[in-house]
C-alpha positions as CSV (number, residue, x, y, z in Angstrom):
1,M,-4.0,15.6,23.0
2,G,-7.0,13.7,21.8
3,S,-7.1,10.1,20.9
4,S,-6.0,9.0,17.4
5,W,-8.5,9.2,14.6
6,I,-9.9,6.0,13.2
7,V,-9.5,5.2,9.5
8,E,-11.6,2.6,7.6
9,H,-9.5,0.8,4.9
10,R,-9.5,-2.4,2.9
11,C,-6.7,-4.9,2.6
12,T,-5.1,-4.5,-0.8
13,Q,-4.5,-8.2,-1.0
14,C,-7.9,-9.7,-0.1
15,G,-10.2,-6.7,0.1
16,A,-11.2,-7.4,3.7
17,P,-12.3,-4.4,5.8
18,I,-9.6,-3.1,8.2
19,T,-9.7,-0.5,10.9
20,L,-6.6,1.6,11.4
21,E,-5.5,4.4,13.6
22,E,-4.4,7.6,11.9
23,A,-0.7,7.0,12.8
24,D,-0.6,3.4,11.6
25,R,2.0,2.8,8.9
26,Y,2.2,-1.0,9.3
27,F,-0.5,-3.6,9.7
28,A,-1.2,-7.3,9.2
29,C,-4.5,-8.2,7.7
30,P,-6.5,-10.3,10.2
31,F,-8.0,-12.4,7.3
32,C,-5.2,-13.1,4.8
33,R,-2.3,-12.3,7.2
34,V,-0.4,-10.3,4.6
35,R,1.7,-7.5,6.2
36,I,1.6,-4.1,4.6
37,C,3.5,-0.8,4.9
38,L,1.7,2.5,4.0
39,T,3.4,5.6,2.8
40,T,2.9,8.6,0.6
41,D,4.9,11.1,-1.4
42,D,3.7,14.2,0.5
43,H,0.8,14.1,3.0
44,F,-1.7,11.4,3.9
45,R,-5.2,12.4,2.7
46,Y,-8.5,11.4,4.2
47,Y,-12.1,12.2,3.7
48,L,-15.3,12.1,5.8
49,Q,-18.1,10.1,4.3
50,P,-21.1,12.3,3.2
51,M,-24.7,11.7,4.0
52,D,-26.7,9.2,1.9
53,N,-28.8,10.6,-1.0
54,P,-27.8,14.3,-0.7
55,P,-30.3,16.7,-2.3
56,E,-27.5,18.4,-4.3
57,E,-24.1,17.4,-5.7
58,I,-21.5,16.9,-3.0
59,F,-18.1,18.6,-3.2
60,Y,-15.1,18.4,-0.8
61,V,-13.1,21.2,0.9
62,P,-9.6,20.5,2.2
63,F,-8.6,21.1,5.8
64,W,-5.0,21.0,7.0
65,R,-4.5,18.8,10.1
66,V,-1.5,19.7,12.3
67,R,-0.3,17.6,15.2
68,G,3.0,17.8,17.2
69,I,4.9,19.8,19.9
70,W,5.8,23.4,19.3
71,F,8.9,24.7,21.1
72,I,9.7,28.4,21.7
73,C,12.9,29.9,23.1
74,D,12.4,33.6,24.0
75,D,13.8,36.4,26.1
76,E,12.0,35.1,29.2
77,L,14.9,32.6,29.0
78,E,12.9,29.4,29.2
79,I,11.9,26.8,26.7
80,K,8.2,26.8,26.4
81,S,6.3,24.0,24.7
82,S,2.7,23.6,23.5
83,I,0.9,20.6,22.1
84,V,-0.7,21.4,18.8
85,D,-3.6,19.3,17.5
86,A,-5.9,21.2,15.3
87,T,-7.4,21.5,11.8
88,Y,-7.4,24.6,9.6
89,C,-9.5,25.2,6.5
90,G,-7.4,25.3,3.3
91,F,-9.7,28.0,1.9
92,H,-9.1,30.6,4.5
93,G,-11.5,33.6,4.4
94,G,-14.2,31.8,2.4
95,P,-17.7,30.6,3.6
96,Y,-16.3,27.4,5.0
97,P,-15.8,26.6,8.7
98,E,-12.3,27.5,10.0
99,S,-11.9,24.1,11.7
100,L,-13.5,20.6,11.7
101,G,-13.7,20.6,15.5
102,L,-14.3,17.2,17.0
103,R,-15.7,15.7,13.9
104,P,-12.7,13.6,12.8
105,Q,-12.6,12.1,16.3
106,A,-16.3,11.3,16.3
107,L,-16.5,9.9,12.7
108,K,-14.4,7.4,10.8
109,L,-12.2,8.6,8.0
110,R,-11.3,7.0,4.7
111,F,-8.3,7.4,2.5
112,A,-8.9,10.0,-0.2
113,G,-7.7,7.8,-3.1
114,P,-9.0,7.1,-6.7
115,E,-11.1,4.2,-5.5
116,S,-13.5,6.7,-3.8
117,G,-14.5,8.1,-7.2
118,S,-14.7,11.6,-5.7
119,I,-13.0,14.9,-6.6
120,F,-10.5,16.3,-4.1
121,P,-9.1,19.8,-4.6
122,E,-5.6,20.8,-3.6
123,P,-5.5,23.4,-0.8
124,P,-4.7,26.8,-2.4
125,Q,-2.8,27.7,0.7
126,E,0.4,25.7,1.2
127,F,1.0,24.3,4.7
128,N,3.8,26.9,5.4
129,S,1.4,29.7,4.8
130,I,-1.0,28.7,7.6
131,F,1.8,28.5,10.2
132,E,0.9,32.0,11.4
133,R,-2.6,30.7,12.2
134,V,-1.1,27.8,14.1
135,E,1.2,30.1,16.1
136,G,-1.6,32.5,16.9
137,G,-3.5,29.8,18.8
138,L,-0.7,28.8,21.1
139,P,-1.1,29.6,24.8
140,H,2.5,30.6,25.5
141,Y,2.1,33.8,23.5
142,H,-0.2,35.0,26.3
143,I,2.0,34.2,29.3
144,S,3.6,37.6,29.3
145,N,1.7,41.0,29.3
146,S,4.4,42.5,27.1
147,P,5.6,41.3,23.7
148,V,8.5,38.8,23.9
149,R,11.4,38.4,21.5
150,V,11.5,34.9,20.1
151,F,15.0,33.6,19.5
152,H,14.0,30.2,18.1
153,K,10.9,28.1,17.4
154,S,10.6,24.6,16.1
155,F,7.9,22.0,15.6
156,L,8.7,18.5,16.8
157,G,7.1,15.3,15.6
158,E,5.3,17.3,12.9
159,K,2.4,15.2,11.5
160,V,0.6,17.0,8.7
161,S,-2.3,15.6,6.8
162,I,-5.2,16.8,4.7
163,V,-8.8,15.9,5.6
164,Y,-11.6,16.6,3.1
165,A,-15.0,17.5,4.5
166,P,-18.2,17.2,2.3
167,F,-20.5,20.2,1.6
168,F,-23.2,21.1,-0.9
169,L,-24.8,24.3,-2.1
170,K,-28.6,24.8,-2.1
171,N,-30.6,28.0,-2.5
172,R,-27.4,30.0,-2.3
173,A,-26.5,28.6,1.1
174,L,-23.7,26.3,2.1
175,H,-24.8,23.1,3.6
176,D,-23.1,20.5,5.8
177,G,-22.6,17.4,3.6
178,I,-22.8,15.0,6.6
179,L,-25.9,16.3,8.4
180,G,-27.5,18.2,5.6
181,K,-28.0,21.3,7.7
182,P,-27.4,24.8,6.3
183,L,-24.3,26.5,7.6
184,K,-24.0,29.9,5.9
185,A,-25.9,32.0,3.3
186,L,-23.6,33.1,0.5
187,R,-23.3,36.9,0.5
188,D,-23.2,38.9,-2.7
189,G,-19.9,38.5,-4.3
190,M,-19.3,35.1,-2.8
191,S,-18.7,32.4,-5.4
192,N,-21.2,29.6,-5.7
193,V,-18.8,27.5,-7.7
194,P,-17.5,24.5,-5.8
195,P,-13.7,24.2,-5.7
196,Q,-12.3,22.2,-8.6
197,G,-9.9,19.3,-8.1
198,S,-9.0,15.8,-9.4
199,I,-9.4,12.2,-8.4
200,G,-7.6,11.4,-5.1
201,R,-4.0,10.3,-5.0
202,P,-3.3,6.6,-4.5
203,L,-1.4,5.5,-1.4
204,T,1.9,3.8,-1.8
205,V,1.4,0.2,-0.6
206,I,4.6,-1.8,0.1
207,P,4.6,-5.4,1.1
208,A,6.3,-5.7,4.5
209,M,8.8,-8.3,3.2
210,C,12.5,-8.1,3.5
211,P,13.8,-6.8,0.1
212,E,16.9,-9.1,0.5
213,C,15.6,-12.5,1.8
214,G,11.8,-12.2,1.4
215,S,11.0,-12.9,5.1
216,D,8.2,-11.0,6.9
217,L,9.3,-7.7,8.4
218,E,8.4,-6.8,12.0
219,G,7.6,-3.4,13.6
220,G,5.1,-1.4,15.5
221,R,1.9,0.1,14.1
222,D,3.4,3.6,13.9
223,S,7.0,2.5,13.2
224,I,9.1,3.8,10.3
225,V,11.9,1.2,10.8
226,F,11.2,-2.5,10.3
227,F,13.3,-5.5,11.2
228,C,13.9,-8.8,9.4
229,R,14.6,-11.4,12.1
230,N,15.9,-13.9,9.5
231,C,18.8,-11.8,8.2
232,N,18.9,-9.3,11.1
233,K,18.6,-6.2,8.9
234,A,16.7,-3.0,9.4
235,W,14.7,-1.2,6.7
236,Y,13.6,2.5,6.8
237,L,10.3,3.5,5.3
238,T,10.7,6.4,2.9
239,K,8.1,8.2,0.7
240,N,8.1,5.4,-1.8
241,N,10.1,2.4,-0.7
242,L,12.1,0.6,1.9
243,E,15.7,1.5,2.3
244,R,18.4,-0.5,4.1
245,K,19.3,1.2,7.4
246,G,22.3,0.1,9.4
247,F,22.0,0.3,13.2
248,L,24.3,0.2,16.2
249,V,23.8,-1.3,19.6
250,L,25.2,0.3,22.8
251,N,26.9,-1.9,25.3
252,G,24.7,-2.0,28.4
253,N,26.7,-4.3,30.6
254,Q,23.5,-5.8,31.9
255,E,20.7,-8.1,31.0
256,A,18.5,-6.1,28.6
257,T,14.9,-6.9,28.2
258,S,14.1,-4.1,25.7
259,Y,15.9,-1.7,23.4
260,L,14.9,2.0,22.8
261,P,16.0,3.7,19.6
262,F,17.9,7.0,19.4
263,W,19.4,9.0,16.5
264,R,23.0,9.9,16.9
265,I,23.5,12.8,14.6
266,K,26.7,14.5,13.3
267,A,25.7,18.0,12.3
268,Q,27.2,21.2,11.0
269,V,26.1,24.1,13.3
270,D,26.5,27.5,11.8
271,G,26.0,30.7,13.9
272,L,27.3,29.1,17.2
273,K,30.5,27.4,18.0
274,V,29.4,23.9,19.0
275,Q,31.3,21.3,16.9
276,T,33.5,19.5,19.5
277,M,33.4,18.0,22.9
278,A,35.4,21.0,24.2
279,D,32.8,23.4,22.7
280,L,30.0,21.4,24.5
281,A,31.8,21.5,27.8
282,R,32.2,25.3,27.6
283,L,28.7,25.9,26.3
284,A,27.1,23.9,29.1
285,N,29.6,25.2,31.7
286,L,30.4,21.6,32.8
287,P,32.3,21.3,36.1
288,V,35.3,19.6,34.4
289,V,38.7,20.5,33.1
290,V,38.5,20.7,29.3
291,R,41.0,18.1,28.0
292,E,43.3,18.9,25.0
293,E,42.0,16.0,23.0
294,W,38.4,17.3,23.4
295,E,39.3,20.2,21.1
296,S,39.4,17.8,18.2
297,T,36.8,15.2,19.3
298,G,33.7,15.5,17.2
299,L,30.4,16.1,18.8
300,F,27.2,14.0,18.2
301,F,23.7,15.1,19.1
302,W,21.6,12.3,20.6
303,V,17.9,12.5,19.9
304,P,15.1,10.0,20.9
305,G,13.9,8.0,17.9
306,F,10.4,7.8,19.5
307,K,7.9,10.5,20.5
308,V,7.3,11.5,24.1
309,H,6.2,14.6,25.9
310,A,8.4,17.7,25.6
311,S,10.1,17.7,29.0
312,L,11.1,14.0,28.8
313,F,12.3,14.4,25.2
314,L,14.6,17.2,26.1
315,R,15.8,15.5,29.3
316,L,16.8,12.3,27.3
317,A,18.5,14.3,24.5
318,R,20.4,16.5,26.9
319,L,21.6,13.7,29.1
320,L,22.9,11.5,26.3
321,T,24.4,14.4,24.4
322,L,26.4,15.3,27.5
323,H,27.4,11.7,28.0
324,Q,28.5,11.1,24.4
325,P,28.2,7.3,24.5
326,G,30.5,5.4,22.2
327,D,30.8,1.8,23.5
328,F,29.1,-0.2,20.8
329,V,28.9,-4.0,20.6
330,D,28.5,-6.4,17.7
331,H,24.9,-7.8,17.8
332,E,24.6,-10.6,15.3
333,E,21.3,-11.9,16.8
334,P,18.0,-10.1,16.3
335,L,17.2,-7.6,19.0
336,D,14.7,-8.6,21.7
337,A,11.7,-6.3,22.0
338,P,13.0,-3.2,20.1
339,Q,10.7,-0.2,20.6
340,P,9.3,1.2,17.4
341,V,11.1,4.1,15.7
342,S,8.4,6.7,15.2
343,L,10.4,10.0,14.9
344,P,11.9,10.4,11.4
345,V,15.6,11.3,11.2
346,D,14.8,14.7,9.5
347,D,12.5,15.6,12.4
348,A,15.2,14.6,14.8
349,S,17.6,17.0,13.1
350,D,15.1,19.8,13.3
351,S,15.1,19.5,17.1
352,I,18.9,20.0,17.4
353,T,18.6,23.8,17.9
354,V,16.2,23.5,20.8
355,I,18.5,20.8,22.3
356,I,21.4,23.2,22.1
357,A,19.3,25.8,23.8
358,S,18.6,23.4,26.7
359,L,22.4,22.8,27.1
360,I,23.4,26.5,27.2
361,A,24.3,27.6,30.7
362,M,24.6,31.4,30.1
363,K,21.3,31.8,28.4
364,K,21.0,35.6,28.7
365,R,24.3,36.1,26.8
366,I,24.1,33.3,24.3
367,W,20.4,32.7,23.5
368,P,20.1,35.7,21.2
369,S,22.6,33.9,18.9
370,L,20.0,31.2,18.4
371,E,18.3,33.5,15.8
372,S,21.1,33.0,13.4
373,V,21.8,29.3,14.1
374,T,21.3,26.9,11.1
375,I,21.7,23.1,11.3
376,S,22.8,20.8,8.5
377,Q,22.7,17.1,9.0
378,L,26.0,15.5,8.0
379,H,25.4,11.9,9.1
380,A,22.9,10.0,11.3
381,D,23.2,6.6,13.0
382,L,20.3,4.6,14.4
383,V,21.4,3.4,17.9
384,Y,19.6,1.0,20.2
385,I,20.2,1.4,23.9
386,P,19.5,-1.5,26.2
387,F,16.9,-1.0,29.0
388,Q,15.6,-3.2,31.7
389,E,11.8,-3.4,31.7
390,Q,10.3,-2.7,35.1
391,E,6.7,-2.6,36.3
392,G,6.0,0.9,35.1
393,D,9.0,2.0,33.1
394,Y,12.2,1.1,31.2
395,F,15.4,1.7,33.2
396,N,19.0,2.0,32.1
397,P,21.4,1.7,35.1
398,S,24.5,2.9,33.2
399,F,23.0,6.4,32.6
400,K,20.4,6.3,35.3
401,I,17.7,6.9,32.7
402,S,14.1,6.0,33.3
403,V,11.4,6.1,30.6
404,P,7.8,5.7,31.8
405,K,5.8,3.2,29.7
406,N,2.9,5.6,29.8
407,S,5.0,8.3,28.1
408,L,5.6,5.9,25.2
409,K,1.9,5.3,24.9
410,F,1.3,9.1,25.0
411,G,3.8,9.6,22.2
412,Q,1.8,7.4,19.9
413,N,-0.8,10.2,19.7
414,L,1.8,12.9,18.9
């Protein structure tokens, strides 16, 4: 996984230049000190700055950028994961490059908004239509010499954006709009008409102020949940505003120095019987006697609210889902050092099937049923679990959970 892309921006309050990382959704201007949240109604859109004084008119071509972790459950009876970090041309099969390569890492991006004054076409291929191209490049499809039957696949931490690259046409040849070099001669029948589009979409810029009391909100650069330390309320960043989000705090029975966020999700699972504690005990073949009251005790799926590598993500989700914590405490004072929530609740719900797959003991018999499993989120709580900060990790003695600090840093690039 490469480092995050760098985005040049200007403060909407004072106009000062600001350098952001691609995943940043919250920043404080170093000049006027205003705090801002950034969001959008579909995908964040960026463009690469073209060369100065191009010999012909510049036009832009969209590239889909995909970043996250791909999970596969197949008839080899193991959960395989692959990191995806790639760009794919939105005009597949045309004269344009299939990928941007390392360019977005080497050059700075800008938001493709109306202030650029440029025309940015919509990709003719919707994101879902390029998923076959994404899957085709994954290494786990080449582990076995024979075809495998896939029971389930899902994409975790899905971060999809659009990057516009500049080109120009000269002497019936496509030219790179950054270096000015010819890329490909247009063959007979290839259109020499640049793709049409419209002025870029504006970002939704929201002041990071508590909607109730007006105090500054606090959060991490990639956070989607922000706290008001004045009225002790949490606010969830949606596509167009900040929505109040209640939260729970788990009793840790120890001196906590940090809090890690988790989603506790009540879900309707169709295609597999896993709705109660008794169902979970039988599914995971737990070495316990199934109690009568478990037959009517609802089941919650616990999902990390932060991004980490695949094995740690599944280990945390599996352990907490098996434990089913429920000892919550009133916490009237603001939390000390809460870790940012970077995994949206909808993405957390999308991971439930692969979490169920990791819990199943008799995989050979039950995994084929994953093909027909569908998940519907009924309710989700944001829960903070207390941890003790140690030299290289965060540790919870109640559950014997250790989360390396480096894993949290790694997750910022997912």
